[in-house]
Structure formats: C-alpha cells, structure tokens
N, CA, C and O atoms as CSV, one atom per row, in Angstrom:
chain,resi,resn,atom,element,x,y,z
A,1,MET,N,N,-9.624,23.245,1.929
A,1,MET,CA,C,-9.419,22.796,3.396
A,1,MET,C,C,-10.483,22.597,4.078
A,1,MET,O,O,-11.488,23.298,3.950
A,2,ILE,N,N,-10.375,21.520,4.964
A,2,ILE,CA,C,-11.702,21.220,6.099
A,2,ILE,C,C,-11.038,21.638,7.121
A,2,ILE,O,O,-9.823,21.522,7.280
A,3,GLN,N,N,-12.006,22.266,8.038
A,3,GLN,CA,C,-11.442,22.667,9.393
A,3,GLN,C,C,-12.267,21.846,10.251
A,3,GLN,O,O,-13.495,21.924,10.204
A,4,PHE,N,N,-11.562,20.941,11.153
A,4,PHE,CA,C,-12.360,20.261,12.079
A,4,PHE,C,C,-12.234,20.842,13.535
A,4,PHE,O,O,-11.102,20.982,13.997
A,5,LYS,N,N,-13.212,21.149,14.200
A,5,LYS,CA,C,-13.031,21.841,15.586
A,5,LYS,C,C,-13.021,20.377,16.595
A,5,LYS,O,O,-13.956,19.579,16.643
A,6,LEU,N,N,-11.708,20.260,17.376
A,6,LEU,CA,C,-11.747,19.127,18.258
A,6,LEU,C,C,-12.631,19.668,19.355
A,6,LEU,O,O,-12.719,20.866,19.626
A,7,GLU,N,N,-13.320,18.632,20.005
A,7,GLU,CA,C,-13.887,18.657,21.393
A,7,GLU,C,C,-13.207,17.438,22.197
A,7,GLU,O,O,-13.386,16.226,22.078
A,8,GLY,N,N,-12.483,18.070,22.936
A,8,GLY,CA,C,-11.563,16.858,23.688
A,8,GLY,C,C,-10.115,17.001,23.680
A,8,GLY,O,O,-9.565,18.097,23.575
A,9,GLU,N,N,-9.401,15.727,23.808
A,9,GLU,CA,C,-7.924,16.038,23.853
A,9,GLU,C,C,-7.430,15.344,22.641
A,9,GLU,O,O,-6.292,15.500,22.199
A,10,PHE,N,N,-8.380,14.527,22.091
A,10,PHE,CA,C,-7.681,14.060,20.650
A,10,PHE,C,C,-8.888,13.350,20.071
A,10,PHE,O,O,-9.940,13.214,20.697
A,11,ILE,N,N,-8.638,12.815,18.596
A,11,ILE,CA,C,-9.720,11.920,17.893
A,11,ILE,C,C,-8.914,11.239,17.273
A,11,ILE,O,O,-7.873,11.700,16.804
A,12,PRO,N,N,-9.420,9.570,17.142
A,12,PRO,CA,C,-8.512,8.807,16.582
A,12,PRO,C,C,-8.832,9.100,15.021
A,12,PRO,O,O,-9.876,9.532,14.531
A,13,LEU,N,N,-7.514,8.703,14.334
A,13,LEU,CA,C,-7.587,9.000,12.828
A,13,LEU,C,C,-8.951,8.472,11.938
A,13,LEU,O,O,-9.635,9.039,11.086
A,14,ILE,N,N,-9.014,7.082,12.563
A,14,ILE,CA,C,-9.963,6.434,11.802
A,14,ILE,C,C,-11.485,7.406,11.763
A,14,ILE,O,O,-12.206,7.718,10.816
A,15,ALA,N,N,-11.565,7.671,13.095
A,15,ALA,CA,C,-12.807,8.621,13.399
A,15,ALA,C,C,-12.855,9.946,12.595
A,15,ALA,O,O,-13.837,10.309,11.949
A,16,LEU,N,N,-11.792,10.568,12.692
A,16,LEU,CA,C,-11.536,11.851,11.906
A,16,LEU,C,C,-12.085,11.660,10.407
A,16,LEU,O,O,-12.962,12.316,9.845
A,17,LEU,N,N,-11.382,10.655,9.948
A,17,LEU,CA,C,-11.729,10.440,8.525
A,17,LEU,C,C,-13.372,10.176,8.123
A,17,LEU,O,O,-13.994,10.627,7.161
A,18,LYS,N,N,-13.797,9.357,9.122
A,18,LYS,CA,C,-15.427,9.311,9.065
A,18,LYS,C,C,-15.987,10.335,9.242
A,18,LYS,O,O,-16.671,10.747,8.305
A,19,VAL,N,N,-15.926,11.101,10.434
A,19,VAL,CA,C,-16.563,12.370,10.983
A,19,VAL,C,C,-16.700,13.393,9.981
A,19,VAL,O,O,-17.700,14.110,9.995
A,20,THR,N,N,-15.580,13.575,8.899
A,20,THR,CA,C,-15.584,14.782,8.094
A,20,THR,C,C,-16.244,13.956,6.611
A,20,THR,O,O,-16.565,14.661,5.655
A,21,GLY,N,N,-16.327,13.142,6.573
A,21,GLY,CA,C,-17.209,12.460,5.458
A,21,GLY,C,C,-15.923,12.139,4.222
A,21,GLY,O,O,-16.178,12.403,3.047
A,22,LEU,N,N,-14.885,11.698,4.514
A,22,LEU,CA,C,-14.010,11.672,3.582
A,22,LEU,C,C,-14.137,9.812,3.298
A,22,LEU,O,O,-13.697,9.233,2.305
A,23,VAL,N,N,-14.658,9.340,4.150
A,23,VAL,CA,C,-14.675,7.623,4.106
A,23,VAL,C,C,-16.282,7.348,4.510
A,23,VAL,O,O,-16.927,8.052,5.286
A,24,ALA,N,N,-16.694,6.365,3.924
A,24,ALA,CA,C,-18.262,5.877,4.442
A,24,ALA,C,C,-18.271,5.103,5.676
A,24,ALA,O,O,-19.284,4.944,6.357
A,25,SER,N,N,-17.087,4.609,5.960
A,25,SER,CA,C,-17.326,3.730,7.339
A,25,SER,C,C,-15.842,3.521,7.708
A,25,SER,O,O,-14.871,3.608,6.957
A,26,GLY,N,N,-15.878,3.177,9.241
A,26,GLY,CA,C,-14.286,2.801,9.672
A,26,GLY,C,C,-13.724,1.704,9.181
A,26,GLY,O,O,-12.499,1.756,9.079
A,27,GLY,N,N,-14.370,0.509,8.772
A,27,GLY,CA,C,-13.403,-0.461,8.002
A,27,GLY,C,C,-12.629,0.178,6.644
A,27,GLY,O,O,-11.472,-0.003,6.264
A,28,GLU,N,N,-13.747,1.025,6.037
A,28,GLU,CA,C,-12.745,1.743,4.913
A,28,GLU,C,C,-11.708,2.587,5.281
A,28,GLU,O,O,-10.609,2.557,4.728
A,29,ALA,N,N,-11.942,3.190,6.008
A,29,ALA,CA,C,-10.838,4.231,6.951
A,29,ALA,C,C,-9.543,3.408,7.013
A,29,ALA,O,O,-8.494,3.853,6.547
A,30,GLN,N,N,-9.640,2.075,7.655
A,30,GLN,CA,C,-8.675,1.342,8.050
A,30,GLN,C,C,-7.894,0.851,7.004
A,30,GLN,O,O,-6.675,0.701,7.080
A,31,VAL,N,N,-8.702,0.555,5.854
A,31,VAL,CA,C,-7.884,-0.052,4.416
A,31,VAL,C,C,-7.013,1.075,3.992
A,31,VAL,O,O,-5.817,0.936,3.736
A,32,PHE,N,N,-7.658,2.186,3.929
A,32,PHE,CA,C,-6.574,3.328,3.279
A,32,PHE,C,C,-5.522,3.674,4.004
A,32,PHE,O,O,-4.450,3.994,3.491
A,33,VAL,N,N,-5.726,3.642,5.196
A,33,VAL,CA,C,-4.509,3.884,6.153
A,33,VAL,C,C,-3.703,2.652,6.122
A,33,VAL,O,O,-2.513,2.964,6.158
A,34,GLU,N,N,-3.841,1.620,6.079
A,34,GLU,CA,C,-2.908,0.383,6.157
A,34,GLU,C,C,-2.330,0.452,4.618
A,34,GLU,O,O,-1.203,0.008,4.398
A,35,ASP,N,N,-3.096,0.998,3.589
A,35,ASP,CA,C,-2.338,1.130,2.031
A,35,ASP,C,C,-1.732,2.147,1.963
A,35,ASP,O,O,-1.205,2.386,0.876
A,36,GLY,N,N,-1.562,3.165,3.105
A,36,GLY,CA,C,-0.565,4.234,3.128
A,36,GLY,C,C,-1.185,5.548,2.251
A,36,GLY,O,O,-0.431,6.380,1.745
A,37,LEU,N,N,-2.523,5.615,2.152
A,37,LEU,CA,C,-2.863,6.766,1.598
A,37,LEU,C,C,-3.322,7.763,2.393
A,37,LEU,O,O,-4.157,8.601,2.053
A,38,VAL,N,N,-2.759,7.679,3.502
A,38,VAL,CA,C,-3.237,9.103,4.647
A,38,VAL,C,C,-1.819,9.494,4.884
A,38,VAL,O,O,-0.808,8.797,4.981
A,39,LYS,N,N,-2.014,10.917,4.959
A,39,LYS,CA,C,-0.803,11.300,5.417
A,39,LYS,C,C,-1.213,12.276,6.698
A,39,LYS,O,O,-2.272,12.895,6.810
A,40,TYR,N,N,-0.063,12.254,7.669
A,40,TYR,CA,C,-0.319,12.920,9.050
A,40,TYR,C,C,0.591,13.934,9.309
A,40,TYR,O,O,1.735,13.548,9.552
A,41,ASN,N,N,0.397,15.076,9.321
A,41,ASN,CA,C,1.410,16.199,9.253
A,41,ASN,C,C,2.312,16.144,8.068
A,41,ASN,O,O,3.452,16.504,8.360
A,42,GLY,N,N,2.136,15.768,6.685
A,42,GLY,CA,C,3.056,15.734,5.740
A,42,GLY,C,C,3.541,14.353,5.690
A,42,GLY,O,O,4.366,14.218,4.787
A,43,GLN,N,N,3.330,13.378,6.293
A,43,GLN,CA,C,4.145,12.050,6.371
A,43,GLN,C,C,3.200,11.030,6.238
A,43,GLN,O,O,2.159,11.045,6.895
A,44,VAL,N,N,3.530,9.967,5.279
A,44,VAL,CA,C,2.514,9.041,5.375
A,44,VAL,C,C,2.476,8.362,6.771
A,44,VAL,O,O,3.542,8.406,7.384
A,45,ASP,N,N,1.342,7.686,7.435
A,45,ASP,CA,C,1.368,7.352,8.426
A,45,ASP,C,C,0.404,5.928,8.540
A,45,ASP,O,O,-0.757,6.031,8.144
A,46,PHE,N,N,0.742,4.965,8.929
A,46,PHE,CA,C,0.158,3.446,8.870
A,46,PHE,C,C,-0.577,3.339,10.114
A,46,PHE,O,O,-1.380,2.407,10.066
A,47,ARG,N,N,-0.581,3.939,11.157
A,47,ARG,CA,C,-1.077,3.786,12.633
A,47,ARG,C,C,-2.714,3.950,12.598
A,47,ARG,O,O,-3.184,5.075,12.770
A,48,LYS,N,N,-3.376,3.091,12.427
A,48,LYS,CA,C,-4.434,3.242,12.734
A,48,LYS,C,C,-5.432,3.697,13.895
A,48,LYS,O,O,-6.619,4.012,13.811
A,49,ARG,N,N,-4.618,3.636,14.966
A,49,ARG,CA,C,-5.396,4.018,16.335
A,49,ARG,C,C,-4.486,5.683,16.589
A,49,ARG,O,O,-4.281,6.159,17.705
A,50,LEU,N,N,-4.166,6.169,15.611
A,50,LEU,CA,C,-3.149,7.312,15.893
A,50,LEU,C,C,-3.848,8.535,16.526
A,50,LEU,O,O,-5.004,8.669,16.125
A,51,LYS,N,N,-3.503,9.299,17.264
A,51,LYS,CA,C,-4.338,10.137,18.025
A,51,LYS,C,C,-4.106,11.730,17.511
A,51,LYS,O,O,-3.158,12.383,17.947
A,52,VAL,N,N,-4.994,12.246,16.612
A,52,VAL,CA,C,-5.122,13.279,16.041
A,52,VAL,C,C,-5.311,14.434,17.179
A,52,VAL,O,O,-6.113,14.137,18.064
A,53,LYS,N,N,-4.741,15.592,17.268
A,53,LYS,CA,C,-4.958,16.565,18.132
A,53,LYS,C,C,-4.822,17.836,17.492
A,53,LYS,O,O,-4.316,17.961,16.376
A,54,VAL,N,N,-5.269,18.787,18.184
A,54,VAL,CA,C,-5.229,20.387,17.814
A,54,VAL,C,C,-3.698,20.667,17.206
A,54,VAL,O,O,-2.571,20.434,17.641
A,55,GLY,N,N,-4.253,21.331,15.890
A,55,GLY,CA,C,-2.679,21.786,15.022
A,55,GLY,C,C,-2.386,20.626,14.254
A,55,GLY,O,O,-1.481,20.943,13.482
A,56,ASP,N,N,-2.724,19.377,14.078
A,56,ASP,CA,C,-2.290,18.524,13.103
A,56,ASP,C,C,-3.129,18.559,11.861
A,56,ASP,O,O,-4.230,19.108,11.893
A,57,LYS,N,N,-2.641,17.970,10.707
A,57,LYS,CA,C,-3.312,18.235,9.576
A,57,LYS,C,C,-3.167,16.565,8.991
A,57,LYS,O,O,-2.223,15.800,9.190
A,58,VAL,N,N,-4.160,16.363,8.383
A,58,VAL,CA,C,-4.422,15.020,7.831
A,58,VAL,C,C,-4.645,15.105,6.169
A,58,VAL,O,O,-5.570,15.839,5.821
A,59,GLU,N,N,-4.069,14.588,5.359
A,59,GLU,CA,C,-4.284,14.690,3.976
A,59,GLU,C,C,-4.760,13.355,3.404
A,59,GLU,O,O,-4.065,12.387,3.713
A,60,PHE,N,N,-5.793,13.137,2.647
A,60,PHE,CA,C,-6.554,12.033,2.164
A,60,PHE,C,C,-6.999,12.799,0.677
A,60,PHE,O,O,-7.340,13.975,0.551
A,61,MET,N,N,-6.892,11.818,-0.338
A,61,MET,CA,C,-7.044,12.051,-1.616
A,61,MET,C,C,-7.188,13.448,-1.916
A,61,MET,O,O,-8.322,13.849,-2.180
A,62,GLY,N,N,-6.308,14.188,-1.920
A,62,GLY,CA,C,-6.367,15.623,-2.263
A,62,GLY,C,C,-7.113,16.478,-1.315
A,62,GLY,O,O,-7.347,17.638,-1.652
A,63,LYS,N,N,-7.518,16.034,-0.157
A,63,LYS,CA,C,-8.219,16.921,0.887
A,63,LYS,C,C,-7.398,17.017,1.889
A,63,LYS,O,O,-6.564,16.129,2.060
A,64,VAL,N,N,-7.474,18.086,2.723
A,64,VAL,CA,C,-6.415,18.535,3.771
A,64,VAL,C,C,-7.676,18.621,5.104
A,64,VAL,O,O,-8.627,19.393,4.987
A,65,VAL,N,N,-7.551,17.951,6.019
A,65,VAL,CA,C,-8.257,18.286,7.206
A,65,VAL,C,C,-7.323,18.971,8.261
A,65,VAL,O,O,-6.385,18.292,8.679
A,66,GLU,N,N,-7.490,20.304,8.755
A,66,GLU,CA,C,-6.904,21.177,9.772
A,66,GLU,C,C,-7.735,20.755,10.934
A,66,GLU,O,O,-8.965,20.770,10.876
A,67,VAL,N,N,-7.068,20.379,11.991
A,67,VAL,CA,C,-7.715,20.152,13.337
A,67,VAL,C,C,-7.375,21.292,13.993
A,67,VAL,O,O,-6.193,21.560,14.209
A,68,ILE,N,N,-8.637,22.285,14.478
A,68,ILE,CA,C,-8.450,23.078,15.120
A,68,ILE,C,C,-9.174,23.147,16.561
A,68,ILE,O,O,-8.949,24.090,17.320
C-alpha cells in the first residue's frame, strides 16, 4: 500500500496517479480512468476530475493508494 500525504483539501485523481508514480503522464492516467481500470473507494469510477480527499483509497493495477 502506498500512503500519500495530502497537502490541501483535495487532489485530482489524475494528478494522484501521476504523483505516486503509477502512471507516466496525465494523458496516460486519463485513458486508464476512461477504460474503467481505476477504483475509488472500492468502486470503478470513470470521473477524470474526481477530487480525492483524506481517507479515500484508490486502486490501480494491483496497487492501493491511501490518502492520509
């Protein structure tokens, strides 16, 4: 599990995937989200502009990111 310390109110889902190193670019992250390969709090979520906040979990390619 990857723990990401949030500084601020939220981080966009695309930016979170990028900053944690799970994807190489924002464009790549958008494609994965559109294809339904990303789970947000246990559910597949297709929103590219999703605001991820403290306490949320994002799953992608077998990795889990917990926002703290």
